[in-house]
mmCIF file of the N, C-alpha and C atoms, coordinates in Angstrom:
data_MODEL
# 
_entry.id   MODEL 
# 
loop_
_atom_site.group_PDB 
_atom_site.id 
_atom_site.type_symbol 
_atom_site.label_atom_id 
_atom_site.label_alt_id 
_atom_site.label_comp_id 
_atom_site.label_asym_id 
_atom_site.label_entity_id 
_atom_site.label_seq_id 
_atom_site.pdbx_PDB_ins_code 
_atom_site.Cartn_x 
_atom_site.Cartn_y 
_atom_site.Cartn_z 
_atom_site.occupancy 
_atom_site.B_iso_or_equiv 
_atom_site.pdbx_formal_charge 
_atom_site.auth_seq_id 
_atom_site.auth_comp_id 
_atom_site.auth_asym_id 
_atom_site.auth_atom_id 
_atom_site.pdbx_PDB_model_num 
ATOM 1   N N  . MET A 1 1  ? 113.470 137.331 55.739 1.00 0.00 ? 1  MET A N  1 
ATOM 2   C CA . MET A 1 1  ? 114.533 136.546 55.633 1.00 0.00 ? 1  MET A CA 1 
ATOM 3   C C  . MET A 1 1  ? 114.358 135.104 55.676 1.00 0.00 ? 1  MET A C  1 
ATOM 4   N N  . VAL A 1 2  ? 114.584 134.020 54.955 1.00 0.00 ? 2  VAL A N  1 
ATOM 5   C CA . VAL A 1 2  ? 114.350 132.710 54.720 1.00 0.00 ? 2  VAL A CA 1 
ATOM 6   C C  . VAL A 1 2  ? 115.609 132.063 55.306 1.00 0.00 ? 2  VAL A C  1 
ATOM 7   N N  . LYS A 1 3  ? 115.470 131.134 56.252 1.00 0.00 ? 3  LYS A N  1 
ATOM 8   C CA . LYS A 1 3  ? 116.941 130.266 56.541 1.00 0.00 ? 3  LYS A CA 1 
ATOM 9   C C  . LYS A 1 3  ? 116.715 129.004 56.103 1.00 0.00 ? 3  LYS A C  1 
ATOM 10  N N  . LYS A 1 4  ? 117.653 128.563 55.658 1.00 0.00 ? 4  LYS A N  1 
ATOM 11  C CA . LYS A 1 4  ? 118.044 127.390 55.107 1.00 0.00 ? 4  LYS A CA 1 
ATOM 12  C C  . LYS A 1 4  ? 117.816 126.278 56.127 1.00 0.00 ? 4  LYS A C  1 
ATOM 13  N N  . MET A 1 5  ? 116.917 125.227 56.219 1.00 0.00 ? 5  MET A N  1 
ATOM 14  C CA . MET A 1 5  ? 117.168 124.300 57.364 1.00 0.00 ? 5  MET A CA 1 
ATOM 15  C C  . MET A 1 5  ? 118.290 123.504 57.568 1.00 0.00 ? 5  MET A C  1 
ATOM 16  N N  . ASN A 1 6  ? 118.888 123.176 58.609 1.00 0.00 ? 6  ASN A N  1 
ATOM 17  C CA . ASN A 1 6  ? 119.966 122.498 58.972 1.00 0.00 ? 6  ASN A CA 1 
ATOM 18  C C  . ASN A 1 6  ? 119.832 120.818 58.877 1.00 0.00 ? 6  ASN A C  1 
ATOM 19  N N  . ASP A 1 7  ? 120.339 120.293 58.115 1.00 0.00 ? 7  ASP A N  1 
ATOM 20  C CA . ASP A 1 7  ? 120.561 118.913 57.851 1.00 0.00 ? 7  ASP A CA 1 
ATOM 21  C C  . ASP A 1 7  ? 120.043 118.276 58.974 1.00 0.00 ? 7  ASP A C  1 
ATOM 22  N N  . LYS A 1 8  ? 120.655 118.365 60.130 1.00 0.00 ? 8  LYS A N  1 
ATOM 23  C CA . LYS A 1 8  ? 120.376 117.532 61.610 1.00 0.00 ? 8  LYS A CA 1 
ATOM 24  C C  . LYS A 1 8  ? 118.974 117.795 61.826 1.00 0.00 ? 8  LYS A C  1 
ATOM 25  N N  . THR A 1 9  ? 118.444 119.014 61.707 1.00 0.00 ? 9  THR A N  1 
ATOM 26  C CA . THR A 1 9  ? 117.175 119.251 61.906 1.00 0.00 ? 9  THR A CA 1 
ATOM 27  C C  . THR A 1 9  ? 116.286 118.668 61.062 1.00 0.00 ? 9  THR A C  1 
ATOM 28  N N  . LEU A 1 10 ? 116.385 118.320 60.021 1.00 0.00 ? 10 LEU A N  1 
ATOM 29  C CA . LEU A 1 10 ? 115.408 117.802 58.880 1.00 0.00 ? 10 LEU A CA 1 
ATOM 30  C C  . LEU A 1 10 ? 115.679 116.249 59.379 1.00 0.00 ? 10 LEU A C  1 
ATOM 31  N N  . LEU A 1 11 ? 116.653 115.519 59.594 1.00 0.00 ? 11 LEU A N  1 
ATOM 32  C CA . LEU A 1 11 ? 116.787 114.520 59.981 1.00 0.00 ? 11 LEU A CA 1 
ATOM 33  C C  . LEU A 1 11 ? 115.951 114.124 61.399 1.00 0.00 ? 11 LEU A C  1 
ATOM 34  N N  . ALA A 1 12 ? 115.991 114.922 62.097 1.00 0.00 ? 12 ALA A N  1 
ATOM 35  C CA . ALA A 1 12 ? 115.321 114.996 63.784 1.00 0.00 ? 12 ALA A CA 1 
ATOM 36  C C  . ALA A 1 12 ? 114.052 114.824 63.495 1.00 0.00 ? 12 ALA A C  1 
ATOM 37  N N  . ILE A 1 13 ? 113.396 115.875 62.214 1.00 0.00 ? 13 ILE A N  1 
ATOM 38  C CA . ILE A 1 13 ? 111.874 115.707 62.125 1.00 0.00 ? 13 ILE A CA 1 
ATOM 39  C C  . ILE A 1 13 ? 111.501 114.503 61.527 1.00 0.00 ? 13 ILE A C  1 
ATOM 40  N N  . VAL A 1 14 ? 112.398 114.067 60.658 1.00 0.00 ? 14 VAL A N  1 
ATOM 41  C CA . VAL A 1 14 ? 111.997 112.728 59.803 1.00 0.00 ? 14 VAL A CA 1 
ATOM 42  C C  . VAL A 1 14 ? 111.764 111.836 60.895 1.00 0.00 ? 14 VAL A C  1 
ATOM 43  N N  . GLY A 1 15 ? 113.088 111.447 61.908 1.00 0.00 ? 15 GLY A N  1 
ATOM 44  C CA . GLY A 1 15 ? 112.869 110.575 62.632 1.00 0.00 ? 15 GLY A CA 1 
ATOM 45  C C  . GLY A 1 15 ? 111.603 110.417 63.600 1.00 0.00 ? 15 GLY A C  1 
ATOM 46  N N  . MET A 1 16 ? 111.359 111.931 63.962 1.00 0.00 ? 16 MET A N  1 
ATOM 47  C CA . MET A 1 16 ? 110.298 111.886 64.601 1.00 0.00 ? 16 MET A CA 1 
ATOM 48  C C  . MET A 1 16 ? 108.881 111.333 64.010 1.00 0.00 ? 16 MET A C  1 
ATOM 49  N N  . LEU A 1 17 ? 108.609 111.824 62.949 1.00 0.00 ? 17 LEU A N  1 
ATOM 50  C CA . LEU A 1 17 ? 107.864 111.571 62.135 1.00 0.00 ? 17 LEU A CA 1 
ATOM 51  C C  . LEU A 1 17 ? 107.581 109.849 62.107 1.00 0.00 ? 17 LEU A C  1 
ATOM 52  N N  . CYS A 1 18 ? 108.681 109.049 61.753 1.00 0.00 ? 18 CYS A N  1 
ATOM 53  C CA . CYS A 1 18 ? 108.803 107.879 61.555 1.00 0.00 ? 18 CYS A CA 1 
ATOM 54  C C  . CYS A 1 18 ? 108.331 107.303 62.901 1.00 0.00 ? 18 CYS A C  1 
ATOM 55  N N  . ILE A 1 19 ? 109.165 107.390 64.067 1.00 0.00 ? 19 ILE A N  1 
ATOM 56  C CA . ILE A 1 19 ? 108.470 107.075 65.139 1.00 0.00 ? 19 ILE A CA 1 
ATOM 57  C C  . ILE A 1 19 ? 107.185 107.306 65.454 1.00 0.00 ? 19 ILE A C  1 
ATOM 58  N N  . THR A 1 20 ? 106.635 108.335 65.055 1.00 0.00 ? 20 THR A N  1 
ATOM 59  C CA . THR A 1 20 ? 105.193 108.346 65.468 1.00 0.00 ? 20 THR A CA 1 
ATOM 60  C C  . THR A 1 20 ? 104.144 107.584 64.749 1.00 0.00 ? 20 THR A C  1 
ATOM 61  N N  . VAL A 1 21 ? 104.821 107.447 63.201 1.00 0.00 ? 21 VAL A N  1 
ATOM 62  C CA . VAL A 1 21 ? 103.874 106.551 62.557 1.00 0.00 ? 21 VAL A CA 1 
ATOM 63  C C  . VAL A 1 21 ? 104.073 105.019 63.080 1.00 0.00 ? 21 VAL A C  1 
ATOM 64  N N  . LEU A 1 22 ? 104.975 104.544 63.334 1.00 0.00 ? 22 LEU A N  1 
ATOM 65  C CA . LEU A 1 22 ? 105.364 103.483 64.004 1.00 0.00 ? 22 LEU A CA 1 
ATOM 66  C C  . LEU A 1 22 ? 104.858 103.059 65.167 1.00 0.00 ? 22 LEU A C  1 
ATOM 67  N N  . ASP A 1 23 ? 104.598 104.178 65.909 1.00 0.00 ? 23 ASP A N  1 
ATOM 68  C CA . ASP A 1 23 ? 103.734 104.113 67.155 1.00 0.00 ? 23 ASP A CA 1 
ATOM 69  C C  . ASP A 1 23 ? 102.083 104.027 66.824 1.00 0.00 ? 23 ASP A C  1 
ATOM 70  N N  . LEU A 1 24 ? 101.709 104.837 65.623 1.00 0.00 ? 24 LEU A N  1 
ATOM 71  C CA . LEU A 1 24 ? 100.212 104.788 65.492 1.00 0.00 ? 24 LEU A CA 1 
ATOM 72  C C  . LEU A 1 24 ? 100.177 103.122 65.082 1.00 0.00 ? 24 LEU A C  1 
ATOM 73  N N  . VAL A 1 25 ? 100.773 102.914 64.071 1.00 0.00 ? 25 VAL A N  1 
ATOM 74  C CA . VAL A 1 25 ? 100.683 101.451 63.407 1.00 0.00 ? 25 VAL A CA 1 
ATOM 75  C C  . VAL A 1 25 ? 100.426 100.329 64.553 1.00 0.00 ? 25 VAL A C  1 
ATOM 76  N N  . PHE A 1 26 ? 101.599 100.491 65.627 1.00 0.00 ? 26 PHE A N  1 
ATOM 77  C CA . PHE A 1 26 ? 101.405 99.537  66.770 1.00 0.00 ? 26 PHE A CA 1 
ATOM 78  C C  . PHE A 1 26 ? 100.124 99.502  67.623 1.00 0.00 ? 26 PHE A C  1 
ATOM 79  N N  . MET A 1 27 ? 99.638  100.754 67.731 1.00 0.00 ? 27 MET A N  1 
ATOM 80  C CA . MET A 1 27 ? 98.591  100.992 68.418 1.00 0.00 ? 27 MET A CA 1 
ATOM 81  C C  . MET A 1 27 ? 97.344  100.707 67.651 1.00 0.00 ? 27 MET A C  1 
ATOM 82  N N  . LEU A 1 28 ? 97.292  100.582 66.364 1.00 0.00 ? 28 LEU A N  1 
ATOM 83  C CA . LEU A 1 28 ? 96.103  100.252 65.852 1.00 0.00 ? 28 LEU A CA 1 
ATOM 84  C C  . LEU A 1 28 ? 96.113  98.594  65.436 1.00 0.00 ? 28 LEU A C  1 
ATOM 85  N N  . LYS A 1 29 ? 97.396  98.268  65.502 1.00 0.00 ? 29 LYS A N  1 
ATOM 86  C CA . LYS A 1 29 ? 97.120  96.438  65.355 1.00 0.00 ? 29 LYS A CA 1 
ATOM 87  C C  . LYS A 1 29 ? 97.310  95.867  66.465 1.00 0.00 ? 29 LYS A C  1 
ATOM 88  N N  . PHE A 1 30 ? 97.501  96.447  67.774 1.00 0.00 ? 30 PHE A N  1 
ATOM 89  C CA . PHE A 1 30 ? 97.561  95.669  68.931 1.00 0.00 ? 30 PHE A CA 1 
ATOM 90  C C  . PHE A 1 30 ? 96.446  96.317  70.078 1.00 0.00 ? 30 PHE A C  1 
ATOM 91  N N  . ASN A 1 31 ? 95.572  97.205  69.097 1.00 0.00 ? 31 ASN A N  1 
ATOM 92  C CA . ASN A 1 31 ? 94.536  97.840  70.088 1.00 0.00 ? 31 ASN A CA 1 
ATOM 93  C C  . ASN A 1 31 ? 94.718  98.253  71.491 1.00 0.00 ? 31 ASN A C  1 
ATOM 94  N N  . ILE A 1 32 ? 95.965  98.699  71.768 1.00 0.00 ? 32 ILE A N  1 
ATOM 95  C CA . ILE A 1 32 ? 96.380  99.261  72.659 1.00 0.00 ? 32 ILE A CA 1 
ATOM 96  C C  . ILE A 1 32 ? 95.752  101.004 72.993 1.00 0.00 ? 32 ILE A C  1 
ATOM 97  N N  . ASP A 1 33 ? 95.752  101.417 74.172 1.00 0.00 ? 33 ASP A N  1 
ATOM 98  C CA . ASP A 1 33 ? 94.710  102.699 74.114 1.00 0.00 ? 33 ASP A CA 1 
ATOM 99  C C  . ASP A 1 33 ? 95.995  103.890 73.867 1.00 0.00 ? 33 ASP A C  1 
ATOM 100 N N  . GLY A 1 34 ? 95.585  105.123 74.117 1.00 0.00 ? 34 GLY A N  1 
ATOM 101 C CA . GLY A 1 34 ? 96.620  106.370 73.881 1.00 0.00 ? 34 GLY A CA 1 
ATOM 102 C C  . GLY A 1 34 ? 97.859  106.409 74.500 1.00 0.00 ? 34 GLY A C  1 
ATOM 103 N N  . ALA A 1 35 ? 97.934  105.619 75.714 1.00 0.00 ? 35 ALA A N  1 
ATOM 104 C CA . ALA A 1 35 ? 99.263  105.855 76.721 1.00 0.00 ? 35 ALA A CA 1 
ATOM 105 C C  . ALA A 1 35 ? 100.317 105.718 76.122 1.00 0.00 ? 35 ALA A C  1 
ATOM 106 N N  . VAL A 1 36 ? 100.699 104.545 75.415 1.00 0.00 ? 36 VAL A N  1 
ATOM 107 C CA . VAL A 1 36 ? 101.625 104.496 74.626 1.00 0.00 ? 36 VAL A CA 1 
ATOM 108 C C  . VAL A 1 36 ? 102.056 105.689 73.821 1.00 0.00 ? 36 VAL A C  1 
ATOM 109 N N  . LEU A 1 37 ? 101.044 106.120 73.204 1.00 0.00 ? 37 LEU A N  1 
ATOM 110 C CA . LEU A 1 37 ? 101.146 107.213 71.941 1.00 0.00 ? 37 LEU A CA 1 
ATOM 111 C C  . LEU A 1 37 ? 101.671 108.621 72.773 1.00 0.00 ? 37 LEU A C  1 
ATOM 112 N N  . VAL A 1 38 ? 100.862 108.587 73.810 1.00 0.00 ? 38 VAL A N  1 
ATOM 113 C CA . VAL A 1 38 ? 100.985 109.815 74.676 1.00 0.00 ? 38 VAL A CA 1 
ATOM 114 C C  . VAL A 1 38 ? 102.946 109.888 75.371 1.00 0.00 ? 38 VAL A C  1 
ATOM 115 N N  . THR A 1 39 ? 103.230 108.843 75.570 1.00 0.00 ? 39 THR A N  1 
ATOM 116 C CA . THR A 1 39 ? 104.454 108.359 76.051 1.00 0.00 ? 39 THR A CA 1 
ATOM 117 C C  . THR A 1 39 ? 105.452 108.682 75.081 1.00 0.00 ? 39 THR A C  1 
ATOM 118 N N  . ILE A 1 40 ? 105.046 108.101 73.898 1.00 0.00 ? 40 ILE A N  1 
ATOM 119 C CA . ILE A 1 40 ? 106.260 108.355 72.713 1.00 0.00 ? 40 ILE A CA 1 
ATOM 120 C C  . ILE A 1 40 ? 106.101 109.997 72.424 1.00 0.00 ? 40 ILE A C  1 
ATOM 121 N N  . ALA A 1 41 ? 104.947 110.444 72.408 1.00 0.00 ? 41 ALA A N  1 
ATOM 122 C CA . ALA A 1 41 ? 104.880 111.778 71.456 1.00 0.00 ? 41 ALA A CA 1 
ATOM 123 C C  . ALA A 1 41 ? 105.526 112.557 72.867 1.00 0.00 ? 41 ALA A C  1 
ATOM 124 N N  . SER A 1 42 ? 105.364 112.345 74.172 1.00 0.00 ? 42 SER A N  1 
ATOM 125 C CA . SER A 1 42 ? 106.206 113.139 75.341 1.00 0.00 ? 42 SER A CA 1 
ATOM 126 C C  . SER A 1 42 ? 107.471 113.283 75.121 1.00 0.00 ? 42 SER A C  1 
ATOM 127 N N  . ILE A 1 43 ? 108.131 112.005 74.666 1.00 0.00 ? 43 ILE A N  1 
ATOM 128 C CA . ILE A 1 43 ? 109.479 111.916 74.731 1.00 0.00 ? 43 ILE A CA 1 
ATOM 129 C C  . ILE A 1 43 ? 110.117 112.603 73.395 1.00 0.00 ? 43 ILE A C  1 
ATOM 130 N N  . ILE A 1 44 ? 109.423 112.422 72.517 1.00 0.00 ? 44 ILE A N  1 
ATOM 131 C CA . ILE A 1 44 ? 109.926 112.894 71.206 1.00 0.00 ? 44 ILE A CA 1 
ATOM 132 C C  . ILE A 1 44 ? 109.688 114.512 71.555 1.00 0.00 ? 44 ILE A C  1 
ATOM 133 N N  . ALA A 1 45 ? 108.641 115.170 72.053 1.00 0.00 ? 45 ALA A N  1 
ATOM 134 C CA . ALA A 1 45 ? 108.472 116.468 72.558 1.00 0.00 ? 45 ALA A CA 1 
ATOM 135 C C  . ALA A 1 45 ? 109.977 116.805 73.092 1.00 0.00 ? 45 ALA A C  1 
ATOM 136 N N  . GLY A 1 46 ? 109.961 116.281 74.201 1.00 0.00 ? 46 GLY A N  1 
ATOM 137 C CA . GLY A 1 46 ? 110.916 116.574 75.314 1.00 0.00 ? 46 GLY A CA 1 
ATOM 138 C C  . GLY A 1 46 ? 112.385 116.724 74.668 1.00 0.00 ? 46 GLY A C  1 
ATOM 139 N N  . VAL A 1 47 ? 112.803 115.645 73.878 1.00 0.00 ? 47 VAL A N  1 
ATOM 140 C CA . VAL A 1 47 ? 114.156 115.728 73.288 1.00 0.00 ? 47 VAL A CA 1 
ATOM 141 C C  . VAL A 1 47 ? 114.180 116.955 72.300 1.00 0.00 ? 47 VAL A C  1 
ATOM 142 N N  . SER A 1 48 ? 113.090 116.777 71.617 1.00 0.00 ? 48 SER A N  1 
ATOM 143 C CA . SER A 1 48 ? 113.130 118.037 70.465 1.00 0.00 ? 48 SER A CA 1 
ATOM 144 C C  . SER A 1 48 ? 113.394 119.414 70.915 1.00 0.00 ? 48 SER A C  1 
ATOM 145 N N  . GLY A 1 49 ? 112.587 119.570 71.911 1.00 0.00 ? 49 GLY A N  1 
ATOM 146 C CA . GLY A 1 49 ? 112.533 120.730 72.832 1.00 0.00 ? 49 GLY A CA 1 
ATOM 147 C C  . GLY A 1 49 ? 114.098 121.203 73.387 1.00 0.00 ? 49 GLY A C  1 
ATOM 148 N N  . TYR A 1 50 ? 114.419 119.807 73.883 1.00 0.00 ? 50 TYR A N  1 
ATOM 149 C CA . TYR A 1 50 ? 116.092 120.550 74.450 1.00 0.00 ? 50 TYR A CA 1 
ATOM 150 C C  . TYR A 1 50 ? 116.885 120.643 73.435 1.00 0.00 ? 50 TYR A C  1 
ATOM 151 N N  . LYS A 1 51 ? 116.713 119.918 72.201 1.00 0.00 ? 51 LYS A N  1 
ATOM 152 C CA . LYS A 1 51 ? 117.900 120.261 71.028 1.00 0.00 ? 51 LYS A CA 1 
ATOM 153 C C  . LYS A 1 51 ? 117.699 121.543 70.884 1.00 0.00 ? 51 LYS A C  1 
ATOM 154 N N  . LEU A 1 52 ? 116.503 121.684 70.388 1.00 0.00 ? 52 LEU A N  1 
ATOM 155 C CA . LEU A 1 52 ? 115.919 123.059 69.650 1.00 0.00 ? 52 LEU A CA 1 
ATOM 156 C C  . LEU A 1 52 ? 116.598 124.301 70.512 1.00 0.00 ? 52 LEU A C  1 
ATOM 157 N N  . GLY A 1 53 ? 116.455 123.969 71.848 1.00 0.00 ? 53 GLY A N  1 
ATOM 158 C CA . GLY A 1 53 ? 116.770 124.923 73.144 1.00 0.00 ? 53 GLY A CA 1 
ATOM 159 C C  . GLY A 1 53 ? 118.372 124.968 72.977 1.00 0.00 ? 53 GLY A C  1 
ATOM 160 N N  . GLN A 1 54 ? 118.743 124.233 72.632 1.00 0.00 ? 54 GLN A N  1 
ATOM 161 C CA . GLN A 1 54 ? 120.499 123.950 72.803 1.00 0.00 ? 54 GLN A CA 1 
ATOM 162 C C  . GLN A 1 54 ? 120.993 124.673 71.764 1.00 0.00 ? 54 GLN A C  1 
ATOM 163 N N  . GLN A 1 55 ? 120.237 124.267 70.573 1.00 0.00 ? 55 GLN A N  1 
ATOM 164 C CA . GLN A 1 55 ? 120.792 124.844 69.371 1.00 0.00 ? 55 GLN A CA 1 
ATOM 165 C C  . GLN A 1 55 ? 120.881 126.485 69.418 1.00 0.00 ? 55 GLN A C  1 
ATOM 166 N N  . THR A 1 56 ? 119.490 126.955 69.951 1.00 0.00 ? 56 THR A N  1 
ATOM 167 C CA . THR A 1 56 ? 119.219 128.290 69.911 1.00 0.00 ? 56 THR A CA 1 
ATOM 168 C C  . THR A 1 56 ? 120.382 129.058 70.900 1.00 0.00 ? 56 THR A C  1 
ATOM 169 N N  . TYR A 1 57 ? 120.486 128.227 72.046 1.00 0.00 ? 57 TYR A N  1 
ATOM 170 C CA . TYR A 1 57 ? 121.466 128.997 73.087 1.00 0.00 ? 57 TYR A CA 1 
ATOM 171 C C  . TYR A 1 57 ? 122.859 128.867 72.269 1.00 0.00 ? 57 TYR A C  1 
ATOM 172 N N  . GLU A 1 58 ? 123.460 128.280 71.695 1.00 0.00 ? 58 GLU A N  1 
ATOM 173 C CA . GLU A 1 58 ? 124.757 127.950 71.302 1.00 0.00 ? 58 GLU A CA 1 
ATOM 174 C C  . GLU A 1 58 ? 124.709 129.306 70.138 1.00 0.00 ? 58 GLU A C  1 
ATOM 175 N N  . ASN A 1 59 ? 123.430 129.265 69.284 1.00 0.00 ? 59 ASN A N  1 
ATOM 176 C CA . ASN A 1 59 ? 123.839 130.573 68.361 1.00 0.00 ? 59 ASN A CA 1 
ATOM 177 C C  . ASN A 1 59 ? 123.700 131.642 68.887 1.00 0.00 ? 59 ASN A C  1 
ATOM 178 N N  . LEU A 1 60 ? 122.953 131.868 69.894 1.00 0.00 ? 60 LEU A N  1 
ATOM 179 C CA . LEU A 1 60 ? 122.916 133.296 70.763 1.00 0.00 ? 60 LEU A CA 1 
ATOM 180 C C  . LEU A 1 60 ? 124.497 133.572 71.371 1.00 0.00 ? 60 LEU A C  1 
ATOM 181 N N  . VAL A 1 61 ? 125.244 132.366 72.101 1.00 0.00 ? 61 VAL A N  1 
ATOM 182 C CA . VAL A 1 61 ? 126.193 132.641 72.554 1.00 0.00 ? 61 VAL A CA 1 
ATOM 183 C C  . VAL A 1 61 ? 127.215 132.924 71.231 1.00 0.00 ? 61 VAL A C  1 
ATOM 184 N N  . ARG A 1 62 ? 127.382 132.080 70.206 1.00 0.00 ? 62 ARG A N  1 
ATOM 185 C CA . ARG A 1 62 ? 128.163 132.682 69.134 1.00 0.00 ? 62 ARG A CA 1 
ATOM 186 C C  . ARG A 1 62 ? 127.646 134.189 68.615 1.00 0.00 ? 62 ARG A C  1 
ATOM 187 N N  . LYS A 1 63 ? 126.653 134.784 68.465 1.00 0.00 ? 63 LYS A N  1 
ATOM 188 C CA . LYS A 1 63 ? 126.240 135.725 68.200 1.00 0.00 ? 63 LYS A CA 1 
ATOM 189 C C  . LYS A 1 63 ? 126.838 137.024 69.078 1.00 0.00 ? 63 LYS A C  1 
ATOM 190 N N  . LEU A 1 64 ? 126.588 136.697 70.548 1.00 0.00 ? 64 LEU A N  1 
ATOM 191 C CA . LEU A 1 64 ? 127.253 137.909 71.445 1.00 0.00 ? 64 LEU A CA 1 
ATOM 192 C C  . LEU A 1 64 ? 128.785 137.663 71.086 1.00 0.00 ? 64 LEU A C  1 
ATOM 193 N N  . ASN A 1 65 ? 129.171 136.483 71.237 1.00 0.00 ? 65 ASN A N  1 
ATOM 194 C CA . ASN A 1 65 ? 130.784 136.607 71.111 1.00 0.00 ? 65 ASN A CA 1 
ATOM 195 C C  . ASN A 1 65 ? 131.309 137.462 69.789 1.00 0.00 ? 65 ASN A C  1 
ATOM 196 N N  . SER A 1 66 ? 130.610 137.394 68.683 1.00 0.00 ? 66 SER A N  1 
ATOM 197 C CA . SER A 1 66 ? 131.213 137.928 67.852 1.00 0.00 ? 66 SER A CA 1 
ATOM 198 C C  . SER A 1 66 ? 130.850 139.386 67.890 1.00 0.00 ? 66 SER A C  1 
ATOM 199 N N  . GLU A 1 67 ? 129.693 139.775 68.560 1.00 0.00 ? 67 GLU A N  1 
ATOM 200 C CA . GLU A 1 67 ? 129.760 141.076 68.389 1.00 0.00 ? 67 GLU A CA 1 
ATOM 201 C C  . GLU A 1 67 ? 130.390 141.655 69.585 1.00 0.00 ? 67 GLU A C  1 
ATOM 202 N N  . ASN A 1 68 ? 130.635 140.959 70.700 1.00 0.00 ? 68 ASN A N  1 
ATOM 203 C CA . ASN A 1 68 ? 131.419 141.719 71.696 1.00 0.00 ? 68 ASN A CA 1 
ATOM 204 C C  . ASN A 1 68 ? 133.088 141.780 71.015 1.00 0.00 ? 68 ASN A C  1 
ATOM 205 N N  . ALA A 1 69 ? 133.483 140.682 70.150 1.00 0.00 ? 69 ALA A N  1 
ATOM 206 C CA . ALA A 1 69 ? 134.620 140.930 69.244 1.00 0.00 ? 69 ALA A CA 1 
ATOM 207 C C  . ALA A 1 69 ? 134.707 142.315 68.473 1.00 0.00 ? 69 ALA A C  1 
ATOM 208 N N  . GLU A 1 70 ? 133.736 142.628 67.891 1.00 0.00 ? 70 GLU A N  1 
ATOM 209 C CA . GLU A 1 70 ? 133.647 143.944 66.933 1.00 0.00 ? 70 GLU A CA 1 
ATOM 210 C C  . GLU A 1 70 ? 133.891 144.743 67.975 1.00 0.00 ? 70 GLU A C  1 
ATOM 211 N N  . LEU A 1 71 ? 132.895 144.718 69.199 1.00 0.00 ? 71 LEU A N  1 
ATOM 212 C CA . LEU A 1 71 ? 133.103 146.103 70.138 1.00 0.00 ? 71 LEU A CA 1 
ATOM 213 C C  . LEU A 1 71 ? 134.440 146.461 70.583 1.00 0.00 ? 71 LEU A C  1 
ATOM 214 N N  . ILE A 1 72 ? 135.039 145.407 70.989 1.00 0.00 ? 72 ILE A N  1 
ATOM 215 C CA . ILE A 1 72 ? 136.392 145.604 71.232 1.00 0.00 ? 72 ILE A CA 1 
ATOM 216 C C  . ILE A 1 72 ? 137.394 145.696 70.424 1.00 0.00 ? 72 ILE A C  1 
ATOM 217 N N  . LYS A 1 73 ? 137.145 145.630 69.470 1.00 0.00 ? 73 LYS A N  1 
ATOM 218 C CA . LYS A 1 73 ? 138.081 145.829 68.046 1.00 0.00 ? 73 LYS A CA 1 
ATOM 219 C C  . LYS A 1 73 ? 137.858 147.455 67.922 1.00 0.00 ? 73 LYS A C  1 
ATOM 220 N N  . ARG A 1 74 ? 136.515 147.880 67.866 1.00 0.00 ? 74 ARG A N  1 
ATOM 221 C CA . ARG A 1 74 ? 136.202 149.372 67.854 1.00 0.00 ? 74 ARG A CA 1 
ATOM 222 C C  . ARG A 1 74 ? 136.673 150.448 68.676 1.00 0.00 ? 74 ARG A C  1 
ATOM 223 N N  . CYS A 1 75 ? 136.674 149.753 69.908 1.00 0.00 ? 75 CYS A N  1 
ATOM 224 C CA . CYS A 1 75 ? 137.292 150.357 70.925 1.00 0.00 ? 75 CYS A CA 1 
ATOM 225 C C  . CYS A 1 75 ? 138.827 150.506 71.045 1.00 0.00 ? 75 CYS A C  1 
ATOM 226 N N  . LYS A 1 76 ? 139.318 149.727 70.175 1.00 0.00 ? 76 LYS A N  1 
ATOM 227 C CA . LYS A 1 76 ? 140.984 149.676 70.211 1.00 0.00 ? 76 LYS A CA 1 
ATOM 228 C C  . LYS A 1 76 ? 141.294 150.418 69.132 1.00 0.00 ? 76 LYS A C  1 
ATOM 229 N N  . GLU A 1 77 ? 140.430 150.681 67.925 1.00 0.00 ? 77 GLU A N  1 
ATOM 230 C CA . GLU A 1 77 ? 140.677 151.654 67.135 1.00 0.00 ? 77 GLU A CA 1 
ATOM 231 C C  . GLU A 1 77 ? 140.556 153.106 67.461 1.00 0.00 ? 77 GLU A C  1 
ATOM 232 N N  . MET A 1 78 ? 139.488 153.148 68.159 1.00 0.00 ? 78 MET A N  1 
ATOM 233 C CA . MET A 1 78 ? 138.833 154.692 68.937 1.00 0.00 ? 78 MET A CA 1 
ATOM 234 C C  . MET A 1 78 ? 140.193 154.797 69.972 1.00 0.00 ? 78 MET A C  1 
ATOM 235 N N  . SER A 1 79 ? 140.790 154.474 70.597 1.00 0.00 ? 79 SER A N  1 
ATOM 236 C CA . SER A 1 79 ? 141.799 154.650 71.736 1.00 0.00 ? 79 SER A CA 1 
ATOM 237 C C  . SER A 1 79 ? 143.011 154.894 70.997 1.00 0.00 ? 79 SER A C  1 
ATOM 238 N N  . ASN A 1 80 ? 143.263 154.415 69.492 1.00 0.00 ? 80 ASN A N  1 
ATOM 239 C CA . ASN A 1 80 ? 144.776 154.587 68.813 1.00 0.00 ? 80 ASN A CA 1 
ATOM 240 C C  . ASN A 1 80 ? 144.508 155.906 68.213 1.00 0.00 ? 80 ASN A C  1 
# 
């Protein structure tokens, strides 16, 4: 099953790519070592991982709530 990518996710990916390209240009232009690049990449990875985890958690909670509601509905139907 193929899921459609969320617009916010696509925007975040494009933003990360743009920041990375800007950092690479900065590094090449000013001859600064990879410390700046590693710092920027670490920040991007940290924020991306946090947002992905948050989104996954919210989806899981939503799924569990809908399953619980369905179970409660079935139990009520069985008790009648």
